[in-house]
N, C-alpha and C positions, 0 to 999 in steps of 0.2 A: 127840502123844508117841510113839505107836506107829510113825508114819511116820518119825520121827527115829531111833528104834531100828533100824528096817529099813534106813535109809541107812547107819547106822554098821556094821551087820552086813555089808551089801554091800561097804562100803569095806574092812573087815577081811578079808573073803573075797577081795577083789581083791588086797590086799597079800600075803595068804598064797599065792595062786596065783602071783603074780609071783616070790615068794621061792623057789618050787620050781624056777624056771628057772636055768640056768647064768648066771653073771655076764657071761660073754662075749656070750651071746645078748642079754641085756638091754641091754648097752652098745652092741653093734654093730647090732642089729636093731630096737630099740625107742627108746632114747634119742636115737639119731642122726636120728630122724624128727620130733623135737620142736623147736618154736621156743623162744626164750629164756624167755618167760613161762611156758610149759607145763613146761619143764624145772625152773624154780624151784619150781613147784607140786608137781611129782612128787617133788622132793628132800625135801619136807616130810612125805611120807607114811610113810617108813620109813628106818631107819639104813642099810640096804643101798643104797637108791636115792640117799640123800644122798652116801654115799661114792663111788658110781659117777658121780654127776652133777658131782663136783668135778674130773673129768678135764679137763685144759686142751684136749685135742684136740676135745672136744665143743664147748666154747665158741669155739674158733677156727673151727670149721665154721660155727657160728651167726653169728659176727661177719662172716665172709667172705661168707656168703650174704645177710646183712642189708645190709652195706656193702661192696661189692666193692673199694672203695678201700683197705680194710684189708689186701688182698693185696699192697700195695706193700711192697717190702723195707724201706724206712725206717720205715714204720708198724709192720711186724711186729717190727722190732728194738725200737722204743719200747714196744710192748705187752708184749713179753717181760720188760721191766723193771718193769712194774706189780706191786703187791703180790701179786695173784692172777692176774696175766697177763690172758688174754682175758676171764675172768669179771669182773675189776675194770673192764676197759674197757667191757664191755657194761653193767654197772651204772651207770657214769658217763654213758653216751651214749644209752641207750634210754629213750623215744623223743623226749619233748618236755620242754624246760627250763621250770622254774617257780621263779623267783627273786624273786617279788613279795612274799612274806610276810616281814616283818622278823624277824630272828633274835631268839631269847630272850636273847641276850647282846650286848654292844656289840662289833661287829666292827671292830677297829682296822685301819687301812690299813698293810699290811706294805710298807715302802719297798724291801725286798729284791726285791719282785716286779719292780721297774723294772730289776733286773739280769738278768731273764730274757733269755737270749740269742736264743731262737728259738721261734716258734709254728708248729705244723704244722696245716694245714687238709686234712682228708680229706672230699671232697665227692662225693655221689652223687645223680643225678637219675633218677627213674623215671617212665615213662608207662605206666599200666595195668600196673604191676608189672614192666615190661620196662625194663632199664637203657638209658638213652640217653647218659649222660655220667658218667664216673668219673675223678676227678683228685686228685692230692696236690700241695699248694703249700707251700713253706717260706718263712717270713717272718722276717727278722732283726729284733730289737727294741732293739738297743743304740746305734745311731747316731742322730744328729740327724735324718737323713733319715726315720726312722720315728717318733721321739718327738714331733716338733713340728708337722709338716704334718698335715692331716686324715687320719685313719685310713681306709684303703681297701685292700682286697685284690681284685685282678682275677684271675679264674680263667683267662680266655682271652686270647690275644694279640689285638691290635687287628684283624687281618684274618682271624682264625681263625673258621670256621663249623662247627657240629656238626649234621649232618643228623639228622632224627627221623622217626618214622613218623606223626607228627601231621598230619592233613589240615587244610588252611586252609579253614575253613568260610566261606561268603559272609555268613552272618548273624552279626552281632556277639554277640547273646545266646547263640547256639548255641556259638560259639567260646569265649566266656568260661566258660560252664557246663562245657564239656569240660575246660578247664584247671583249673577249681576242683575238679572231681571226680577227675581222673586224673593230674595232674602233681604228684608229691611230691619233696621235696628234703631231704637231710640234709647239714648242714655241721658236722662234728665238729672242734672246736678242741682241739689237744693241746699241753699245756705240757711240752716235752721235759725240762725240768729238774726239775719237781715231780711228774712221773709222774701227771698228772691229765688228764682229758678231759671235754668238755662239748659237747652238741649245741645249737648256736646257731640252730636253725631251728624254725619252727612245724610243720614236716613238710608240712602242707597249706597252700595259699596263704591269706593273710589278705586279699588283694585281687587282682583281675585287671582290667586296663584295656586298651583298645585305642586307640591314637593315631588321631585322626580324619584326619590327613593321611598319615602314613607307613604306617598300617595295622599297624604293629608291635604286638605284644602284650607288655605289661609285667606280669610276675607277681611279686608281693611275698610274702616270707616274713619273719617277725619273731619275736624273743624279747625280752621286756620284763624289765628287771632294775632293782632298787632301786639308785640311785646313792648316796643318802644319806637319813637321816631326822633328826628333830629331836633325837635323843639323841646324834647324832654331829656333829662339826665337822671335816669333811675340808676341807682347804685348797682342793682342786681342785673340790669340788662344794658350796660354801657356799650356792649359790642354786638348786640343782637337786635334784629328788627321784627321778625315774625316767630311765632311759636305754633307748633302743631299738637293738637289734642288727638292722639291716635288710639282708636279702639280696634282690637284684633279679635277675630272669632276663628277658632280652629275646629274643623270638622274632620272626622275620620269615618272609616267603614270599610266594607268589602264590596267588590264589584257585584252588582245584581241585588245587593241587600239595601237596607235603609241606613242612612248616615246618622251619626250622633255628634253632638256638640261636646268637645272635650275641654275647651278653654275659651273664656271671654275676659279680656283685660283692657285696662286703660292706662296710658301714660302720657306725659308731656315731653316734647322734644323741641330743641331749638334748630336753627338753620344749619348747624354743624352736626346734626344727628346726635347731639349729646342729650341724654335723659336729664330732665330738670328735677331738682329735689322738691320736697314738699313746700318749703318756704317760697321758692321761685314760682311754683305752680299756683300758689295762692294769689300771687300778683297777676298771673295770667287770668285766673278765675275772676278777679275783680274787674278786669277789662270786659270779660264775657258777661258778667252780671250787669254791669253798668252801661255798656255800649252795645251789647248784642242786639241785633235786629233779626227778625225772622222773615222768611220768604216761602211762598207756596210753590215755587218752581222746583220740580224734581231734579232737573239737570244742573242747578246752580252749585250744589255741593261738590260734584265732580269737577265742574269748570273752575271753581275757586281752588281746588286742590291742584289741578294742572297748572294754574297760574303760580301757585306756591312753588311747585317743582321747577318752573322756569326761573323764578327768582333765586332759588337755591343754585341752579346751574350758573346763572349770571354772577352770583356771589362767589362761587367756587372759581370760575374763570378769572374774575377780578383779583382774587387772592393769588392765583397762580401767576398772573402777569406781574403783580407786585413783588412776589418772591423772586421772579426772574430778574426784575430790575434791581432788587436789593443784592442778588448774587453778583450781577454785573458790576455794581458799585463796589461791593466788597473785594472782588477780584481786582478791579482797577486800582483801588486803594492799596491793596497788597503789592501789586506790581510797581506802583509809584514808590511805595515805601522801600521795597527791595532795591529799586534802581537808585534811590537817594542814598541809602546806606552803602551800596556798592561804590557810588561816586565818592562818598566821604572816605571810604577805605583806601581808594587809589590815589587820592590827593593828600 
């Protein structure tokens, strides 16, 4: 009890000490040195810090340093239209999506979402906190070219290569571990019409593999979203439960030299590994925009992906058991039918 009172006294003393400083000093010399999470915590300590922390220039600096792609003029224009501008954008996008918990209410599919004309992808890849790729891609969503073929967004042109400071280690285990621990990716999807954003990446890789022949390294990031549940009867997802937003990064190079990024792409898949089309993917994105929650824990992205893999295995085993039962029933019916007709012929 005494230690708790001591901490409270220290906290109050710190707040009183800060309140004696001029507001300009606090804003320009203290708050500008904080990251987003720390700034939120500081804002809850006093009314003065709360009012100062609401300044959009602070949140713009945080967004731009966290995601350099937000410096893009188109993205800046979109963020300025958000309810609280950069503060709203940060709240939507940092850092890991969690849409696996069913909502406490029935989330009806909003068909007006299919009228969304454009999605903006703001993508940043870092290696050991150093930026190696930052790009913004605009994707239209109203034509049949988007809605009916498999959903896929390619960040790089076919022959475009992005150099990196990553060394191509000769040992596969060393190479994989290096990518797992140091290569981070953020893929923020922005709905330009609804003024919402969501980060569709696990931030850290959920898997890293090296192709045995080409020696290319395939790094996978993923976000898992509920597509439907038993309380809902969505026409598009009557037989699916979860969907996976998969981001793949392919790197190549020669041993001893520096690696390069050859491909960065996103697509949506269901639990049967079927690639969803654009129309179906918009339904998934609605769930992400409206239900997505963020978490600051690095490990959660990979943990949720492993839980998703376990659900896929259970689903596959269940289907196999059902198929075996159906096969037995069909064979039994056939045997009974043959026996019946044989009996009829002999009598």
